[in-house]
C-alpha positions as CSV (number, residue, x, y, z in Angstrom):
1,M,-5.1,23.1,-47.3
2,L,-5.6,19.5,-48.1
3,N,-3.9,17.8,-51.2
4,L,-6.6,15.2,-51.6
5,S,-4.6,13.6,-54.3
6,L,-1.3,13.4,-52.6
7,I,-3.2,11.7,-49.7
8,S,-4.8,9.2,-52.1
9,S,-1.1,8.4,-53.8
10,E,0.7,8.0,-50.5
11,I,-2.0,5.7,-49.2
12,H,-1.8,3.4,-52.4
13,N,1.6,3.4,-52.5
14,K,3.1,3.5,-49.0
15,G,0.1,2.6,-47.0
16,Y,-0.2,5.7,-44.8
17,F,-0.2,9.4,-44.7
18,V,-0.1,12.1,-42.0
19,A,-2.1,15.3,-42.5
20,E,-0.3,17.5,-40.3
21,E,-2.4,19.8,-37.7
22,I,-5.7,19.5,-39.3
23,I,-7.5,20.0,-36.4
24,D,-7.6,23.0,-34.1
25,K,-5.4,22.3,-30.9
26,D,-7.7,24.1,-28.4
27,F,-10.3,21.8,-29.5
28,I,-8.3,18.8,-29.3
29,E,-7.4,19.8,-25.6
30,K,-11.2,19.7,-25.0
31,V,-11.6,16.3,-26.6
32,K,-8.6,15.0,-24.6
33,N,-10.1,16.0,-21.3
34,E,-13.4,14.4,-22.1
35,V,-11.6,10.9,-22.9
36,N,-9.6,11.3,-19.6
37,K,-13.2,11.9,-17.9
38,E,-14.9,9.0,-20.1
39,N,-11.7,6.6,-18.9
40,R,-12.1,6.9,-15.5
41,K,-15.8,6.1,-15.9
42,R,-15.9,3.4,-18.1
43,G,-12.6,2.8,-20.3
44,E,-11.9,-0.7,-20.8
45,K,-8.3,-2.1,-20.2
46,N,-6.8,-3.1,-23.2
47,W,-3.5,-5.1,-24.1
48,E,-1.6,-3.8,-21.2
49,L,-2.5,-2.8,-17.7
50,N,-1.5,0.6,-18.1
51,S,-3.8,1.4,-21.4
52,V,-7.1,2.0,-21.6
53,R,-9.7,1.5,-24.9
54,L,-13.0,3.6,-25.1
55,L,-15.8,2.4,-27.4
56,S,-18.6,3.8,-29.2
57,L,-17.9,7.5,-29.0
58,L,-20.9,8.5,-30.9
59,Y,-23.0,7.6,-27.9
60,K,-20.8,9.5,-25.5
61,D,-20.2,13.3,-24.9
62,K,-21.3,15.5,-27.9
63,I,-17.6,16.8,-28.4
64,F,-17.1,13.5,-30.1
65,L,-20.3,14.0,-32.7
66,K,-18.7,17.4,-33.3
67,L,-15.2,15.9,-33.9
68,F,-16.8,13.0,-36.0
69,K,-18.3,15.6,-38.2
70,N,-15.2,17.4,-38.9
71,E,-15.4,18.6,-42.8
72,Q,-11.7,18.0,-43.3
73,I,-12.2,13.9,-42.3
74,H,-15.0,13.4,-44.4
75,K,-13.2,15.0,-47.5
76,I,-10.4,12.7,-46.9
77,V,-12.6,9.5,-46.5
78,S,-14.7,10.5,-49.8
79,K,-11.4,10.8,-51.9
80,L,-10.3,7.4,-50.9
81,L,-13.5,5.4,-50.5
82,G,-15.9,7.2,-52.6
83,D,-19.0,9.2,-51.9
84,K,-21.0,6.1,-50.6
85,Y,-18.7,5.1,-47.8
86,I,-20.5,4.3,-44.3
87,Y,-19.2,4.5,-40.7
88,S,-17.7,1.3,-38.9
89,F,-16.6,2.2,-35.7
90,F,-15.1,5.3,-33.2
91,S,-13.1,4.8,-30.2
92,A,-10.4,6.4,-28.3
93,N,-7.1,4.7,-26.9
94,T,-5.0,6.0,-24.1
95,V,-1.5,4.5,-23.4
96,Y,0.0,5.4,-19.7
97,S,3.4,5.7,-18.8
98,S,5.4,2.5,-18.9
99,T,3.2,1.0,-21.4
100,S,4.9,-1.5,-23.6
101,S,4.6,-1.9,-27.3
102,I,1.9,-4.3,-28.8
103,N,2.6,-6.7,-31.7
104,F,2.7,-5.6,-35.2
105,H,-1.0,-6.2,-36.5
106,R,-3.3,-5.3,-39.2
107,D,-6.8,-4.1,-38.1
108,H,-9.8,-6.2,-38.3
109,P,-8.4,-8.6,-41.3
110,T,-11.3,-10.8,-41.3
111,Q,-13.6,-7.9,-42.6
112,L,-10.8,-6.9,-45.3
113,G,-10.2,-10.2,-46.5
114,S,-6.6,-10.4,-48.3
115,N,-5.2,-8.7,-50.9
116,I,-6.8,-10.9,-53.6
117,F,-9.7,-8.5,-53.2
118,K,-7.4,-5.5,-54.4
119,S,-7.1,-4.3,-57.8
120,V,-3.8,-5.3,-59.7
121,N,-2.4,-1.8,-59.1
122,N,-3.7,-1.6,-55.4
123,N,-6.3,1.5,-56.2
124,Y,-9.2,0.3,-54.3
125,L,-9.8,0.4,-50.8
126,L,-12.5,-1.5,-48.8
127,S,-11.9,0.5,-45.7
128,V,-9.9,3.3,-44.4
129,Q,-8.7,4.1,-40.7
130,L,-7.7,7.4,-39.3
131,I,-5.9,8.1,-36.0
132,I,-6.5,11.5,-34.8
133,L,-3.7,12.6,-32.6
134,L,-4.9,14.1,-28.8
135,D,-1.0,14.7,-28.0
136,D,2.3,15.3,-29.8
137,F,3.7,12.0,-30.7
138,D,7.3,11.7,-30.4
139,L,9.9,9.0,-29.9
140,E,9.5,8.6,-26.3
141,N,5.8,8.6,-25.8
142,G,4.6,5.4,-27.6
143,A,4.1,7.0,-30.9
144,T,2.5,4.5,-33.7
145,L,4.8,2.6,-35.5
146,V,4.0,1.7,-39.2
147,I,5.6,-0.5,-41.7
148,P,5.8,1.3,-44.9
149,H,4.1,-0.7,-47.9
150,S,3.5,-3.9,-45.9
151,H,-0.2,-3.2,-47.0
152,K,0.5,-4.5,-50.3
153,K,1.8,-8.0,-49.0
154,D,-0.1,-10.8,-48.4
155,I,1.3,-12.3,-45.2
156,S,-0.7,-14.7,-43.0
157,N,-1.5,-13.8,-39.3
158,N,0.8,-16.7,-38.2
159,E,3.7,-15.1,-40.3
160,I,3.1,-11.9,-38.8
161,K,3.1,-13.5,-35.3
162,N,6.2,-15.4,-35.6
163,T,8.6,-12.5,-37.4
164,Q,7.7,-9.4,-35.1
165,K,11.5,-9.2,-34.5
166,D,12.3,-8.9,-38.0
167,I,9.2,-6.7,-38.7
168,I,10.4,-4.2,-36.3
169,K,13.5,-3.6,-38.2
170,H,11.6,-1.8,-41.0
171,A,9.5,0.2,-38.7
172,K,9.1,4.0,-38.7
173,S,7.6,6.1,-36.0
174,I,4.9,8.7,-36.6
175,V,6.3,11.9,-35.2
176,A,3.6,14.6,-35.3
177,K,1.8,17.4,-33.6
178,K,-1.6,17.0,-31.9
179,G,-4.4,17.5,-34.1
180,S,-2.8,16.0,-37.1
181,I,-4.1,12.7,-38.6
182,L,-2.7,9.7,-39.3
183,I,-4.4,8.0,-42.5
184,Y,-4.2,4.3,-43.2
185,D,-4.7,1.1,-45.3
186,P,-5.9,-1.0,-42.4
187,N,-4.0,-3.7,-44.4
188,L,-0.9,-1.6,-43.0
189,L,1.1,-3.5,-40.4
190,H,1.2,-1.3,-37.5
191,S,1.8,-0.8,-33.7
192,S,1.9,1.2,-30.5
193,G,5.5,2.0,-29.6
194,I,6.8,2.0,-25.8
195,N,5.5,5.0,-23.6
196,K,8.7,5.7,-21.9
197,T,7.6,9.2,-20.4
198,N,5.6,10.0,-17.0
199,N,2.4,11.3,-19.0
200,S,-0.3,9.6,-20.9
201,R,-0.9,9.9,-24.8
202,S,-4.2,9.4,-26.2
203,V,-5.4,8.9,-29.6
204,I,-9.0,8.9,-31.4
205,I,-9.6,6.1,-34.0
206,L,-12.2,6.5,-36.7
207,S,-13.1,3.7,-39.3
208,F,-15.2,3.8,-42.3
209,C,-16.0,1.3,-45.1
210,Q,-17.4,0.7,-48.3
211,P,-21.3,0.0,-48.1
212,F,-21.4,-3.4,-48.8
213,I,-18.6,-4.2,-46.0
214,R,-20.1,-5.5,-42.7
215,T,-19.5,-2.5,-39.9
216,Q,-17.7,-3.3,-36.7
217,E,-20.4,-1.5,-34.8
218,N,-24.2,-1.9,-34.9
219,I,-25.9,1.5,-35.1
220,G,-29.2,0.2,-35.1
221,I,-29.9,-0.4,-31.5
222,H,-28.8,3.6,-30.7
223,S,-30.7,5.0,-33.9
224,G,-32.9,7.0,-31.6
225,N,-30.1,9.2,-30.6
226,F,-29.9,10.8,-34.4
227,L,-33.3,11.4,-35.2
228,N,-32.7,15.0,-35.8
229,E,-29.6,14.5,-37.9
230,S,-29.6,15.0,-41.8
231,E,-30.8,12.3,-44.0
232,S,-27.1,11.9,-45.6
233,F,-25.7,11.8,-42.0
234,K,-28.1,8.9,-41.4
235,E,-27.3,6.9,-44.4
236,M,-23.4,7.5,-43.8
237,I,-23.9,6.1,-40.3
238,G,-25.6,3.3,-41.5
239,Y,-29.0,4.2,-40.0
240,K,-31.0,3.2,-43.2
241,L,-29.1,-0.2,-43.6
242,P,-31.4,-2.9,-44.2
243,K,-31.8,-5.4,-41.0
244,Q,-30.6,-8.8,-41.6
245,Q,-33.6,-11.0,-42.8
246,V,-33.9,-14.5,-41.6
247,S,-35.0,-17.0,-44.5
248,Q,-38.5,-18.5,-43.9
249,T,-37.8,-21.3,-46.2
250,H,-35.5,-23.5,-43.8
251,I,-38.2,-23.3,-40.9
252,H,-39.8,-26.6,-40.0
253,K,-40.9,-28.2,-36.4
254,G,-37.6,-29.8,-36.1
255,N,-35.7,-26.8,-36.1
256,F,-37.1,-25.7,-32.5
257,F,-35.3,-28.6,-30.5
258,F,-31.9,-29.1,-32.0
259,P,-30.4,-25.7,-30.8
260,L,-32.1,-26.7,-27.3
261,K,-30.4,-29.9,-27.5
262,L,-27.0,-28.5,-28.0
263,R,-27.6,-26.0,-25.2
264,I,-28.7,-28.9,-22.6
265,K,-25.7,-30.6,-23.8
266,K,-23.3,-27.9,-23.1
267,I,-24.7,-27.1,-19.4
268,I,-24.3,-30.7,-18.6
269,K,-20.7,-31.0,-19.7
270,N,-19.7,-27.7,-17.5
271,I,-21.5,-28.9,-14.7
272,L,-19.2,-32.4,-15.0
273,R,-16.2,-30.3,-15.6
274,I,-16.9,-28.3,-12.2
275,S,-17.8,-31.3,-10.5
276,K,-14.3,-32.9,-11.0
């Protein structure tokens, strides 16, 4: 039974919460198998040669859509963001044997802005991120590392980049069983650990945000995939968001040639650079 109030309290205080073994392990095994298949077909190399990211899972095998619709996930997100939240992105990360740690970072900081957008008592989230464990996480296989309470600190990207050795001293490893969900404020500093084992470890990453936030994935070009879904589902994945509008008030004859002129200049510059 989920304690939604506890989850909310921990997210706002520490920046993260681990909901233990929320999703059935047999189902998790099927998801992991499908991730492995998709990785071989179209996985993208990520921060290291031994790690792969798989994007846009909503448009791949139906098992991902089934996972996406998990009722427990949406209870958690609704508690943290309110009932009008929308989908932002859905991906998988796999780290293989001997993959090293990545730098501590915050997720999509340009989307979130900074802590100046948060309320005084830090109780309002612009977005929330969930990591669904497809393998057991332990100290040897590259479990996610988090810096508790770091979501409350307004640190610049340069400071984060230049103080990695100091940051890691405060890190906590997320040790949990597959099927568990790590829920966190995307402003929380985190990293993957080092995979010292001979086996891969995979996660699913799900992100949701407030309806006035720009989503990271454009659902519009794939809207035909979801014609038979409920109206509430379509609204949640951004199906009904208005398309971007181009102002007609600033269009005049001179505007047609200016971007063309810039394009020609760029082509000429590249030709001259290559010919040197």
